[in-house]
C-alpha positions in Angstrom: 0.0 0.1 0.0 1.3 3.3 -1.0 -0.1 6.8 -0.6 3.3 8.5 -2.5 2.2 8.5 -6.0 0.3 10.5 -8.8 0.0 14.5 -8.4 -3.2 14.8 -6.7 -6.1 16.7 -8.1 -6.4 20.5 -7.4 -7.7 21.2 -3.9 -11.4 22.2 -3.2 -12.9 24.2 -0.9 -13.8 21.2 1.3 -10.6 20.2 1.3 -9.3 23.7 2.3 -11.9 23.6 5.3 -11.0 20.2 6.8 -7.3 20.7 6.5 -7.9 24.4 8.8 -10.0 22.4 10.8 -8.2 19.0 11.4 -5.2 19.8 10.2 -2.9 20.4 13.4 -4.6 17.3 15.0 -3.8 15.3 11.9 0.1 16.5 12.3 0.4 15.0 15.9 -1.0 12.0 14.9 1.3 11.7 12.0 4.0 12.5 13.7 3.2 10.1 16.5 2.8 7.2 14.0 5.6 7.7 11.8 8.1 9.0 14.7 11.6 9.0 13.5 15.1 8.5 15.2 18.3 9.8 13.5 20.6 6.6 12.6 24.0 6.8 11.3 23.0 10.2 9.6 19.5 9.0 8.1 16.1 9.0 9.7 14.8 6.1 10.7 10.7 5.6 11.4 10.1 3.2 14.7 7.5 2.2 12.7 9.7 0.2 10.2 11.6 -1.2 13.4 8.4 -2.5 14.9 7.3 -4.3 11.4 11.0 -5.6 10.4 11.2 -7.1 14.3 8.0 -8.8 13.7 9.0 -10.5 10.8 12.3 -11.6 12.2 10.9 -13.1 15.1 8.0 -14.9 13.1 10.7 -15.9 10.4 12.9 -17.6 13.0 9.5 -18.8 15.0 8.1 -20.7 12.1 11.5 -22.0 10.4 10.1 -20.9 7.3 11.7 -22.0 4.3 9.3 -20.8 1.4 10.6 -22.6 -1.4 10.9 -26.0 0.5 6.8 -25.3 1.0 6.0 -24.3 -2.9 5.0 -27.5 -4.1 2.5 -28.0 -0.9 1.4 -24.5 -1.5 0.3 -24.8 -4.8 -1.3 -27.8 -4.4 -3.8 -26.1 -1.6 -4.5 -23.1 -4.1 -5.1 -25.7 -6.9 -7.7 -27.2 -4.1 -6.2 -30.5 -3.5 -6.7 -30.6 0.2 -10.2 -28.9 0.1 -13.7 -30.5 0.0 -16.3 -28.5 -2.0 -18.8 -28.9 1.2 -16.1 -27.5 3.9 -17.0 -24.7 5.7 -16.1 -21.3 4.1 -17.2 -18.7 1.4 -14.3 -18.5 -1.3 -11.5 -20.8 -2.5 -7.8 -20.5 -1.5 -7.1 -18.6 -4.9 -9.8 -16.8 -4.6 -8.4 -15.4 -1.1 -5.0 -15.4 -2.4 -6.5 -13.0 -5.3 -8.3 -10.7 -2.9 -5.5 -9.9 -0.8 -3.2 -9.2 -3.7 -5.6 -7.2 -5.2 -5.3 -4.8 -2.1 -1.5 -4.9 -1.8 -0.3 -5.0 -5.5 -1.3 -1.2 -6.6 0.0 2.1 -6.9 2.8 1.4 -4.6 4.2 -1.2 -7.1 4.1 1.7 -9.9 4.6 4.6 -8.1 6.4 3.6 -5.0 9.4 1.8 -6.1 10.1 4.9 -8.5 9.9 7.0 -5.4 12.2 4.9 -3.4 14.7 4.9 -6.5 14.5 8.3 -7.1 15.7 9.0 -3.4 17.5 6.2 -2.6 19.0 5.1 -6.1 18.6 1.5 -7.8 20.0 -0.5 -4.7 16.7 0.0 -2.9 14.9 -2.0 -4.8 17.7 -4.7 -3.3 16.2 -3.7 0.2 12.6 -4.4 -1.0 13.2 -7.8 -1.7 14.9 -8.8 1.7 12.1 -7.1 3.3 9.2 -8.8 1.4 10.6 -12.4 2.2 10.7 -11.6 5.8 7.4 -10.1 5.3 6.1 -14.1 4.2 6.2 -15.3 7.5 4.0 -12.5 8.8 1.1 -12.9 6.2 1.7 -16.8 7.2 1.0 -15.9 10.9 -1.8 -13.7 9.9 -3.9 -16.2 7.7 -3.1 -18.9 10.0 -4.8 -17.5 13.2 -7.7 -15.8 11.1 -8.7 -19.1 9.6 -8.4 -20.8 13.6 -10.5 -18.4 15.3 -12.9 -17.3 12.7 -16.7 -17.8 13.1 -19.1 -19.8 11.1 -22.7 -18.2 11.3 -25.7 -20.7 10.8 -26.4 -19.4 6.8 -23.1 -20.6 5.8 -21.2 -16.8 6.2 -18.1 -16.4 8.0 -16.7 -13.5 10.3 -12.8 -13.6 10.9 -10.0 -11.8 10.9 -7.6 -10.1 13.3 -10.4 -9.0 15.6 -11.3 -12.4 16.4 -8.0 -13.6 16.8 -7.1 -11.0 19.2 -10.3 -11.3 21.1 -10.9 -15.3 21.1 -7.1 -16.2 20.8 -5.8 -14.4 23.5 -9.0 -15.4 25.9 -7.9 -18.7 25.3 -4.6 -18.1 26.6 -6.0 -16.0 29.5 -6.0 -12.8 28.5 -9.4 -11.8 27.8 -9.3 -8.0 28.5 -6.3 -7.3 26.7 -7.9 -9.2 23.8 -11.2 -7.3 23.7 -8.9 -4.0 24.1 -6.6 -5.1 21.0 -9.6 -6.2 19.0 -11.7 -3.2 19.2 -8.5 -1.1 18.4 -8.2 -3.0 15.5 -11.3 -2.6 14.1 -11.8 1.2 14.6 -8.4 1.8 13.1 -9.4 -0.3 10.0 -12.8 1.0 9.6 -11.2 4.4 9.2 -7.8 3.5 7.6 -9.3 1.6 4.6 -11.6 4.3 4.1 -9.3 6.9 3.3 -6.3 4.4 2.3 -8.0 1.8 0.0 -11.1 4.3 -1.0 -10.6 8.1 -1.0 -7.1 8.0 -2.0 -7.2 5.4 -4.6 -10.2 7.0 -6.1 -8.5 10.4 -6.2 -5.1 8.5 -8.0 -7.2 6.7 -10.5 -9.2 9.7 -11.6 -5.8 11.9 -12.1 -4.7 9.2 -14.2 -7.7 9.1 -16.3 -8.1 13.2 -16.6 -3.8 13.3 -17.4 -4.6 10.3 -20.1 -7.3 12.3 -21.8 -5.8 15.6 -22.4 -4.9 16.8 -18.8 -6.5 20.4 -18.7 -8.2 19.7 -21.7 -9.8 16.6 -20.9 -13.9 16.5 -20.8 -13.3 15.3 -17.5 -11.3 18.2 -16.1 -14.2 20.0 -14.6 -16.5 17.3 -14.2 -14.1 14.6 -12.0 -17.1 13.6 -10.2 -18.4 11.5 -13.3 -15.4 9.6 -13.2 -15.8 8.6 -9.4 -19.9 8.2 -10.1 -18.9 5.7 -12.8 -16.6 3.8 -10.5 -18.7 4.1 -7.4 -21.7 2.3 -9.9 -19.1 -0.8 -11.1 -18.2 -0.8 -7.5 -21.5 -0.8 -6.0 -22.3 -3.9 -8.7 -19.4 -5.8 -7.0 -19.3 -5.3 -3.1 -23.1 -5.3 -2.6 -22.6 -9.1 -3.0 -20.4 -9.4 -0.5 -17.2 -11.3 -0.1 -18.2 -14.1 -2.7 -18.9 -11.5 -5.4 -15.4 -9.7 -4.7 -13.5 -12.7 -4.7 -15.1 -13.8 -8.1 -14.0 -10.7 -9.7 -10.4 -10.0 -7.7 -9.5 -13.8 -8.8 -10.3 -12.9 -12.6 -8.8 -9.2 -12.2 -5.8 -10.0 -10.4 -4.4 -12.4 -12.8 -5.0 -10.0 -15.7 -3.9 -6.9 -14.8 -0.6 -8.5 -13.1 0.1 -10.1 -16.4 -0.9 -7.0 -18.3 1.7 -4.6 -16.3 4.6 -7.8 -16.2 4.2 -8.4 -19.9 4.8 -4.6 -20.2 7.9 -4.8 -18.3 9.1 -7.5 -20.2 8.7 -5.5 -23.5 10.7 -3.1 -22.2 13.2 -5.4 -20.6 13.7 -7.1 -24.0 14.0 -3.7 -26.3 17.0 -3.0 -23.7 18.3 -6.4 -23.1 21.9 -5.2 -23.6 21.7 -2.6 -20.7 20.1 -5.6 -18.4 23.1 -7.2 -17.0 24.6 -3.5 -16.6 21.1 -2.8 -14.5 21.4 -5.7 -12.4 25.0 -4.9 -11.7 24.1 -1.3 -10.5 21.2 -2.6 -8.5 23.4 -4.7 -6.3 26.8 -2.2 -6.3 24.5 0.6 -5.1 22.3 -1.6 -2.5 25.6 -1.5 -0.6 26.8 2.4 -1.3 24.3 4.3 -0.8 25.8 7.0 -2.8 23.9 10.2 -2.9 21.6 9.1 -0.1 21.6 10.7 3.1 23.2 7.9 6.0 24.7 6.3 2.9 23.8 2.2 3.1 21.7 2.8 6.2 19.6 5.4 4.4 19.2 3.3 1.3 18.3 -0.1 3.4 15.4 2.6 5.4 14.0 3.4 2.4 13.9 0.1 0.6 12.7 -1.7 3.5 9.9 0.8 4.5 8.7 0.9 0.8 8.5 -3.0 1.1 6.7 -3.2 4.3 4.3 -0.5 2.9 3.6 -2.0 -0.1 3.0 -5.8 1.0 1.3 -4.4 4.2 2.7 -7.6 6.2 1.9 -6.6 9.7 -1.5 -4.7 9.0 -3.2 -7.7 9.3 -5.4 -7.9 6.0 -4.3 -11.3 4.9 -6.1 -12.5 8.1 -9.6 -11.1 6.7 -8.9 -12.2 3.4 -7.9 -15.6 4.4 -10.5 -16.3 6.9 -13.4 -16.9 4.8 -11.8 -19.8 2.5 -13.7 -23.5 2.3 -11.0 -25.7 4.7 -10.8 -26.9 8.1 -7.3 -26.6 8.8 -5.9 -23.3 9.5 -2.3 -23.9 8.4 -3.4 -24.1 5.2 -4.1 -20.7 4.7 -0.8 -19.6 6.0 1.1 -21.5 3.4 -1.0 -19.6 0.9 -0.9 -15.9 2.0 3.0 -16.3 2.9 3.6 -16.0 -1.0 1.8 -12.6 -1.4 4.7 -10.6 -0.1 6.5 -12.4 -2.5 4.5 -11.6 -5.4 4.4 -8.1 -4.5 7.6 -7.4 -3.4 9.9 -9.8 -4.7 8.2 -10.0 -8.5 6.9 -7.0 -9.4 8.2 -4.5 -7.2 11.4 -5.9 -8.8 10.2 -5.9 -12.2 9.5 -2.1 -11.7 12.9 -1.4 -10.3 14.4 -3.3 -13.5 12.4 -1.1 -15.9 13.3 2.2 -14.4 17.3 1.3 -14.3 17.6 -0.4 -17.5 16.0 2.7 -19.2 18.2 5.1 -17.3 14.6 6.9 -15.8 16.6 6.4 -12.3 18.3 9.7 -13.2 15.3 11.3 -14.0 15.2 14.5 -11.9 12.5 16.3 -13.8 9.7 14.0 -12.4 9.1 11.6 -9.7 6.3 8.8 -8.8 4.4 7.5 -11.4 6.0 9.8 -13.8 9.2 8.0 -13.4 7.6 4.8 -14.7 5.8 6.5 -17.1 9.0 7.9 -18.7 10.4 4.3 -18.3 7.4 2.7 -20.3 7.4 6.0 -22.9 11.1 4.7 -24.3 9.3 1.7 -26.1 6.5 3.4 -27.8 4.4 6.6 -27.3 1.4 4.5 -26.7 2.5 2.4 -24.0 2.1 5.0 -21.6 -1.4 4.4 -22.1 -0.9 0.6 -21.3 0.3 1.9 -17.7 -2.8 3.9 -17.5 -4.7 0.7 -18.1 -2.6 -0.6 -15.0 -3.2 2.4 -12.9 -6.9 2.2 -13.0 -7.2 -1.5 -12.8 -4.8 -1.7 -9.8 -6.3 1.3 -8.0 -10.0 -0.2 -8.8 -9.1 -3.9 -7.2 -7.7 -1.8 -4.2 -11.2 -0.3 -3.7 -12.7 -3.5 -4.0 -10.6 -5.4 -1.4 -10.3 -3.0 1.3 -14.3 -2.7 0.9 -14.7 -5.6 2.6 -11.7 -5.1 5.0 -13.5 -2.0 6.4 -17.0 -3.7 6.2 -16.2 -6.7 8.4 -14.2 -4.6 11.2 -17.6 -2.3 11.2 -19.4 -5.3 11.3 -17.3 -6.5 14.4 -17.6 -3.2 16.3 -21.5 -3.5 15.7 -21.6 -7.2 16.9 -21.4 -9.2 13.6 -24.3 -6.6 12.7 -25.4 -7.1 8.8 -27.1 -3.9 8.7 -23.9 -2.0 10.2 -22.4 -3.7 7.4 -24.8 -2.6 4.8 -24.5 1.1 6.2 -20.6 1.0 5.8 -20.9 0.0 2.2 -23.3 2.8 1.2 -20.7 5.1 3.1 -18.0 3.4 1.0 -19.6 4.0 -2.4 -20.3 7.8 -1.4 -16.7 8.5 -0.7 -15.5 7.0 -3.7 -17.4 10.2 -5.4 -16.3 12.4 -3.5 -12.6 11.4 -3.4 -12.6 11.4 -7.2 -13.9 15.0 -7.0 -11.5 16.3 -4.3 -8.4 15.6 -3.0 -9.3 15.1 0.6 -5.8 15.4 1.8 -6.6 15.8 5.3 -8.7 12.4 5.2 -5.8 10.6 3.3 -3.2 11.4 6.1 -5.3 10.9 8.7 -6.5 7.6 7.5 -3.1 6.6 6.3 -2.0 7.0 9.9 -4.9 4.9 11.4 -4.2 2.2 8.9 -0.4 1.8 10.0 -2.0 2.1 13.6 -3.3 -1.4 12.9 0.0 -2.6 12.9 0.5 -2.0 16.9 -2.5 -4.4 18.2 -2.1 -6.9 15.4 1.7 -7.8 15.9 1.1 -7.8 19.7 -1.3 -10.2 19.2 1.0 -12.4 17.0 4.0 -12.2 19.6 1.6 -13.3 22.4 -0.1 -16.2 19.8 3.1 -17.3 18.8 3.0 -20.6 20.8 -0.6 -21.4 19.6 0.8 -20.3 15.9 3.9 -22.4 15.9 2.1 -25.5 17.0 -0.7 -25.0 14.4 2.2 -24.2 11.3 4.6 -27.1 12.4 2.3 -29.4 13.4 0.7 -29.0 9.8 4.1 -29.6 8.3 4.7 -32.8 10.2 1.1 -34.2 9.2 2.3 -33.4 5.5 5.5 -35.1 6.0 4.3 -38.4 7.3 1.5 -38.5 5.0 -1.4 -37.8 7.3 -2.5 -35.3 5.6 -4.1 -36.7 2.4 -5.1 -35.4 -1.1 -8.6 -35.3 -1.4 -10.2 -37.2 -4.2 -10.9 -35.4 -7.4 -14.6 -35.9 -7.2 -14.9 -34.0 -3.7 -12.7 -31.1 -4.3 -13.4 -27.6 -4.4 -13.0 -25.7 -7.7 -9.8 -23.0 -8.1 -12.2 -20.5 -9.1 -15.3 -21.4 -7.0 -17.6 -23.9 -5.5 -19.0 -26.9 -7.0 -22.0 -26.6 -4.9 -23.6 -23.8 -2.4 -22.0 -23.4 1.1 -24.0 -25.8 3.2 -25.3 -24.3 6.6 -24.9 -27.8 8.0 -21.2 -27.9 7.4 -20.0 -28.2 10.8 -16.5 -26.3 11.6 -13.9 -27.9 13.4 -13.4 -26.8 17.3 -10.3 -24.9 16.3 -13.0 -22.5 14.1 -14.9 -21.2 17.1 -18.5 -21.9 16.3 -21.2 -19.1 16.9 
């Protein structure tokens, strides 16, 4: 997730009013959440230390060797261990696509460019390292999200960090702390998703469409709300169908946008193939020199690590929400799937962006920043290539709006006792804010929600630390069952399909004892 991207649309009266009223409060909140300390001449955000420590701890705890587990993960994604009558609403592949649709976005296009413009090409190597550490964090979130989810009588699911914080900590004798952390998480998510996953995305999508259709001469230049209205209508068509509808769309949209974007990058690399070895060498050499960067090596490492953690959202808890609704009876299965999300986001897609920027020499472009650098890299191939980037920006922003609508809605539902009416009201507010976000920048709202979004890491990681014993037993026990053959592949006729269910979710599907029945 990244809030440093396209140039924002011109501020209007509403934004100026909000800035004047809430601006000082937001300034204080931001300074607290993103507080920095000087380290070797660079400013180190304590939030990055908090997230990085969580990644190191969980990687050591779970003895995670992702490439060893890749064959097993692929079998789970393909539904080899899931029966069509298992409790749940979506498949593992659909949950993977939903979470990726929320994390693979503008941060991969513009955020990487910003990191490189500040820290040089070497920042991308640190993005890779941080992405690898984030894999165990996502594994933990998804596993616990499954273990402590609630299966309702109608077959729908409520799950995520709110539930493993409340019910998981209650199970180990810390009920009061669990309730406090769960409530804090839900409040932060409800607000954070609305700004970071909605207002900002709608605004940036609109800005890119206007830029691609003529800028100030665009037919939409003075009617940006029309783009927002069209976006809200399409979004409403999807999200009002609940998680099954969202997952159905993201499972098709995510592979499409990823293939389009990566295909464009491969063309850029092919056109500049003779410069590719030098570009790779530049990335590795500058990762450990930090030339031109305040703080040198430490400075470039901080820039890269921060970009990866902010892009793949490991530690924020969204994986626990996305994977809590999948059809299975073994919680750790979803951990093995979710672990690959930071790899796809930070290792594959971010690296491809970095290579495109470096191989075309655009990392030396000081005339623009953010998406402008990536656009310039695309333009080196052909004048129409930036239009393909515009399509990618639109798809990335739209998919993020879809997935985060679910995260915010479930957090709202939790605060009101799993109330479906409250969730529907949140949907209505969500759609209205798309139109507002397209029409005005709402800079203060985005800054406030961004701070709230990263506050999610505090209750979430505290819970992961306290539940580490439960988590380790669940994951390592699953591995042992795979090794000894106790976990058998489900016969093909009984499996859940990759893209959807063979039959409707049965209200009679009995959850396991670990799945906290209502």
